[in-house]
VEXTI-105803 format. One record per residue (C-alpha): residue in one letter; x, y, z. Coordinates in steps of 0.05 Angstrom, whole numbers, padded with zeros to 5 digits, always signed. Example, Ala and Ser with C-alpha at 12.3 -4.5 7.8 and 13.67 -1.06 7.14 Angstrom:
2
a+00246-00090+00156
s+00273-00021+00143
END
This chain:
363
m+00596+03576-01009
k+00591+03506-01037
k+00637+03481-00982
i+00594+03513-00929
l+00530+03483-00959
s+00565+03416-00963
y+00587+03422-00891
l+00517+03440-00868
k+00488+03382-00907
s+00537+03334-00875
l+00524+03363-00806
s+00448+03357-00816
i+00455+03285-00837
s+00499+03270-00777
v+00451+03304-00729
f+00392+03266-00760
v+00428+03199-00755
f+00448+03214-00683
l+00376+03232-00664
m+00349+03169-00698
l+00400+03127-00661
l+00380+03161-00596
v+00306+03147-00610
i+00321+03073-00625
t+00365+03067-00563
n+00312+03099-00519
w+00260+03052-00548
a+00303+02990-00538
v+00320+03010-00467
g+00245+03018-00455
i+00234+02946-00476
y+00291+02923-00431
l+00263+02962-00371
g+00195+02932-00385
k+00225+02863-00379
i+00264+02875-00315
g+00207+02914-00284
a+00151+02867-00306
e+00100+02846-00255
k+00125+02785-00217
r+00085+02787-00153
h+00039+02731-00177
l+00099+02685-00170
l+00108+02699-00095
p+00097+02643-00045
g+00033+02675-00020
y+00001+02653-00086
n+00027+02582-00087
d-00044+02556-00089
d-00056+02586-00158
h-00002+02628-00193
a-00043+02629-00258
y-00103+02660-00225
a-00059+02710-00188
k-00031+02731-00256
l-00102+02747-00279
i-00111+02790-00217
f-00049+02831-00233
d-00066+02834-00308
d-00132+02866-00289
y-00098+02913-00240
h-00050+02939-00294
a-00107+02948-00344
t-00142+03001-00302
a-00141+03075-00318
h-00158+03139-00279
r-00196+03204-00288
y-00194+03270-00250
k-00236+03272-00187
p-00252+03340-00156
f-00219+03352-00088
a-00192+03280-00080
e-00153+03289-00146
w-00161+03222-00182
q-00208+03162-00187
m-00212+03098-00227
l-00250+03093-00292
p-00303+03039-00299
y-00274+02971-00314
a-00299+02900-00320
g-00247+02844-00321
k-00241+02772-00300
t-00223+02788-00228
l-00237+02863-00222
t-00299+02906-00229
i-00302+02982-00223
d-00371+03014-00228
e-00391+03080-00260
h-00375+03117-00196
g-00303+03093-00195
h-00315+03045-00137
r-00291+02973-00134
v-00352+02929-00126
h-00367+02859-00103
t-00428+02813-00104
p-00466+02827-00040
p-00491+02770+00004
a-00558+02742-00018
g-00617+02774+00017
a-00577+02830+00049
s-00620+02890+00068
p-00603+02958+00037
t-00590+02988+00105
p-00547+03004+00143
a-00501+03043+00097
i-00428+03025+00109
h-00373+03065+00076
f-00299+03044+00073
f-00244+03094+00057
g-00170+03079+00045
g-00116+03068-00006
s-00096+03009-00050
t-00092+02959+00007
l-00165+02970+00026
w-00182+02975-00048
g-00154+02905-00054
e-00090+02906-00095
g-00069+02833-00101
s-00138+02804-00092
d-00201+02793-00133
d-00267+02828-00121
a-00293+02775-00072
n-00232+02779-00027
t-00223+02853-00012
i-00231+02873+00060
p-00299+02908+00050
a-00325+02848+00010
l-00304+02798+00063
i-00334+02839+00120
h-00399+02848+00080
h-00407+02773+00075
q-00391+02763+00148
i-00442+02813+00174
n-00491+02792+00119
t-00529+02858+00119
g-00530+02929+00093
t-00499+02965+00034
v-00424+02967+00033
v-00387+03018-00010
n-00312+03013-00022
h-00288+03085-00034
a-00215+03066-00031
q-00170+03089-00088
l-00097+03075-00105
a-00049+03119-00065
y-00103+03157-00027
n-00079+03183+00040
s-00121+03204+00100
r-00132+03275+00075
q-00159+03250+00008
n-00204+03202+00045
l-00230+03260+00087
d-00244+03299+00023
a-00280+03239-00007
l-00322+03232+00057
i-00342+03306+00054
s-00364+03295-00018
i-00413+03239-00001
y-00445+03283+00052
a-00448+03341+00003
k-00487+03295-00045
g-00536+03278+00010
e-00515+03206+00019
k-00526+03170+00085
a-00470+03138+00126
d-00489+03096+00185
l-00417+03072+00193
v-00352+03099+00164
i-00286+03062+00167
f-00219+03095+00152
y-00161+03047+00139
d-00099+03091+00137
g-00025+03100+00152
v+00014+03070+00094
n+00002+03124+00042
d+00011+03181+00091
a+00081+03156+00105
a+00100+03127+00038
f+00077+03185-00005
l+00087+03245+00040
c+00156+03227+00066
p+00192+03231-00003
e+00235+03293-00002
e+00203+03319-00066
i+00139+03331-00026
q+00160+03397+00004
e+00096+03421+00036
l+00040+03388+00076
p-00015+03370+00068
g-00003+03337+00001
h-00010+03275-00041
r+00032+03228-00084
l+00022+03264-00150
i+00041+03335-00132
p+00107+03334-00171
l+00072+03305-00232
f+00015+03356-00229
q+00064+03413-00223
k+00099+03391-00287
k+00039+03369-00328
i-00012+03421-00309
y+00027+03482-00287
g+00092+03474-00325
g+00067+03514-00385
g+00081+03504-00459
k+00156+03498-00448
q+00145+03439-00401
v+00100+03405-00452
i+00154+03410-00505
l+00208+03385-00457
t+00163+03327-00437
v+00153+03306-00509
l+00227+03310-00525
n+00245+03273-00462
n+00195+03217-00477
l+00221+03211-00548
f+00296+03215-00537
t+00320+03205-00466
k+00266+03182-00416
n+00282+03108-00415
i+00357+03119-00418
l+00354+03164-00357
l+00310+03114-00321
l+00361+03059-00335
i+00417+03103-00307
q+00375+03117-00245
y+00360+03043-00238
r+00434+03025-00240
q+00451+03079-00190
n+00396+03055-00142
t+00422+02984-00144
g+00492+03004-00125
d+00522+03004-00055
e+00509+03078-00043
k+00438+03103-00056
p+00415+03175-00054
s+00369+03195+00003
l+00297+03195-00020
y+00258+03209+00044
n+00261+03262+00098
c+00213+03242+00153
l+00263+03207+00198
d+00271+03244+00264
s+00244+03308+00233
d+00189+03360+00241
k+00161+03335+00175
g+00155+03264+00202
r+00119+03289+00264
s+00074+03332+00220
v+00055+03272+00177
a+00033+03235+00240
s-00004+03295+00272
m-00040+03311+00207
l-00064+03239+00200
m-00091+03242+00270
a-00124+03309+00255
n-00156+03281+00193
w-00184+03222+00233
e-00212+03269+00286
m-00245+03314+00234
a-00275+03253+00200
h-00300+03227+00267
e-00333+03294+00283
l-00364+03297+00214
v-00394+03228+00218
t-00417+03228+00290
s-00449+03297+00285
r-00494+03267+00231
g-00514+03207+00272
g-00464+03157+00245
k-00409+03115+00276
f-00335+03121+00259
i-00276+03073+00262
a-00204+03089+00245
v-00153+03034+00235
l-00077+03042+00233
q-00061+02992+00180
p-00003+02942+00180
v+00060+02952+00140
s+00118+02903+00130
y+00167+02947+00168
i+00128+02944+00233
g+00119+02883+00278
s+00147+02813+00261
p+00116+02791+00195
r+00150+02742+00148
v+00186+02784+00096
e+00248+02746+00074
h+00216+02735+00005
l+00214+02810-00007
q+00265+02863-00027
l+00248+02919+00021
h+00275+02990+00020
e+00308+03001+00088
e+00309+03077+00085
l+00234+03077+00072
g+00228+03028+00131
e+00265+03075+00177
n+00219+03133+00158
f+00158+03088+00167
r+00181+03066+00236
f+00191+03139+00258
v+00123+03163+00231
y+00086+03102+00259
h+00120+03110+00327
e+00098+03183+00329
l+00028+03164+00309
q+00024+03108+00361
e+00046+03158+00414
l-00011+03203+00392
i-00060+03145+00394
r-00039+03130+00466
e-00042+03203+00485
k-00110+03217+00454
d-00139+03150+00476
h-00197+03154+00427
p-00238+03090+00435
w-00254+03089+00360
i-00181+03082+00337
y-00151+03013+00329
d-00078+02994+00318
f-00073+02934+00271
t+00002+02940+00259
t+00018+02871+00286
a-00039+02835+00251
f+00008+02797+00204
d+00060+02775+00254
g+00075+02701+00245
q+00102+02650+00195
e+00052+02656+00139
y+00071+02692+00073
i+00022+02750+00075
y+00058+02810+00043
i+00069+02814-00032
d+00108+02880-00026
f+00120+02930+00030
c+00046+02939+00044
h+00000+02899-00002
v-00023+02830+00018
t-00056+02766-00007
k-00129+02748+00005
a-00105+02712+00067
g-00082+02779+00095
n-00148+02812+00077
k-00184+02755+00113
i-00142+02767+00176
i-00161+02841+00176
a-00234+02826+00161
e-00237+02777+00220
k-00207+02831+00266
l-00251+02886+00240
t-00318+02850+00233
p-00332+02847+00308
l-00318+02922+00313
v-00366+02935+00255
s-00420+02892+00286
q-00411+02927+00353
a-00416+02996+00321
l-00479+02976+00284
n-00511+02941+00343
p-00483+02974+00407
v-00495+02938+00472
h-00522+02986+00525
END
């Protein structure tokens, strides 16, 4: 009996030591991953005019947090930083032009590119356009990772609250392809966080326990293994839109969302503009400073081709294809889709005449 107790004691100590070593290893790997995965975009050539200020932009970006938003799923919490301001409604705000009248009401919807990832408050696309037209109230409803369906849901919500919209602009394409083409998104329509919601909300008590144990003992170690595998010569397939019914569905659903948004806005007396946004995989932009994922690029090119075919077939006068806006020799992109303030200025200069025409049509 004493031998058994002694054996159990030794076994317990060994297990405890092993678990402590696992915790310490997991923690140390987390620090290592933090270093190799640290934000470095502020060092890119597009920020050569002021890398220090660019760092402040990304520091503010990484300091933001989110809350649940009915129907659209998530929204930013209020935040006030050196380069970034989020109001109590979760909207990114800018200083309006002096003396601008409160009308017309102009509402922008999109994802992180329209929101302004990589730029300060004054240099988002809505802010730049607002200062160029020098009138009205401009609201930037864009949120990180929103796709066209979430933008449609957000648009419905502003009408449900009785808000007025003289002009609505949807700036879409990137998030429909980037976050619906991953193979873990098995059913459309959808959004980026479906796998996370399934685990966190609907996984039950067992999933909660597994998540806690994973975070404590193995999460970072498994991430490191995945990182090493993904930097090897052979990478697992991550996307399944290429030459597939799913890819065609992503394109057709985006078009359907635009058409529903157009009907919703125009039936209430407003004007609607939809823009197919640029992405680094389309056209001839300068991208040699980036490490781009070619499989994602192939999926993008397929979805965008399908969507461009639909745009030509439908021939809606309110849809504009901006996919070649960044062609040239300037360093615009800071990753596969986000851009510097110079990129936002290019889009604003292309979009401002369309906004002015919509607000002041020539008969």
